C-alpha positions, 0 to 999 in steps of 0.5 A: 225629271227625265226618267232613265228607268234605272230606279231600284237597279243595283250598281257597283262602281269601282273607284267610287270614293272620289272624282268621277266615280263619286260623281257617278255614284251621286248620279245613280243614287239620285236616280234611285239605284242601290249603289255599291262603291269600293276603294282602298281607303276604308275610312275615306270610302265610308265618309264618301258613302255617308255623304252621298246618302245624305246628298241623295237620300239613296242607299249606298254601300261601301266595301273597301277593296283593291280591285287589282287583287282577285280576292278583293273582287270576290269580296266586293261581289259577295258583299254586294250579293249579301246586301242587295242579292243581285247586280244589274250595273257595273262601272269599271271606273278605278284607275290612276294616271301612268304616263311615261316613255317606254324606257322609263316603264319597268316590268313592275309598272306594266304589271301594276297597270295591267292588274288595275286597268285590265284584269280588274275589269276582266275579273269583275265582269267575269263574276257579275255577268252570270248574275246579270244573265240570270236577272235578264240583262244588265249594263257595263261601262268601262272607263278609258281615255281618248289615248286608248284610241290615238296614243301620243308619245310618252303615254305608256303604259296607260294608253296600251291598257286603255286600248285593251279595255276598249277591245274588251268592251267590244268583245263582251258586247258581242258575246253577251248581246243575246243575254241583253247585257250591254257593254260600252266604254267612255273615253275620257279627255280632260275632266276635273278629278281628284287626280288633277287636284293632286297634280296641282301640288302647291298651285291653285287647281283652277289655274291648272284647269285654265291652262289645260282649257287651251288644249280643248276645242270647247275651251274648258275642262269637263266637269265630273258631273258631265261624265256621270251624266253620260255613264247614267245614260249609257246604263239606262233604259234610254240607251237600250239600243247602244252597245259595243261603242266607245264614246269620247267625252273630251270637248272635241280634243281627240283626233279620232271619233 
């Protein structure tokens, strides 16, 4: 196996019970990381942690948390420190789709999106970066979407909050490079996830994916495991010279690099 050099590292993954977050938890646990996953639904989260441990043989801690709430970020970090006594990797993965036109998005929806997609990352980074600094370095990956670079019409408030996340990535990468803390963004295109499963409604989700594939130059929707592979590389020793960048994983769909 290609050694990523992250065995024994302690990783926090927000939104880790389903979809892209869960796939990332599986990948990092398989690489020997000690993984902490959080999500709002405690029972579902605990089931996910048990399943990931059974699949990988790794160590996975489930901490119920709503990362849009500052007090839950504190609970997440404190629980991680009690169990593992450190943090080396943070994956700010939590989020949900929110796409509408300007006149259809009220102040409450804007604030909800900002709390979930910007302030959650800000707070978790603010809590964990000092820990990483004391440990000699670390790696952070912030999930975003390609619309954060090139927004289409009707993509508010997500396109704005994700653009802010890309800016946060570059700002933190510049500020903490001297502390050997690397920060990168993954800009997601059309990738299979629990969100698309829910959107399918009464339709077969594979029918939906087939329709979506026509929009992608590579002719298919991406797999959650492909996202997880990219994240695992970015937090690994193999990517030690990569920081402050936003990598598209979209099958060539975005109009910008």
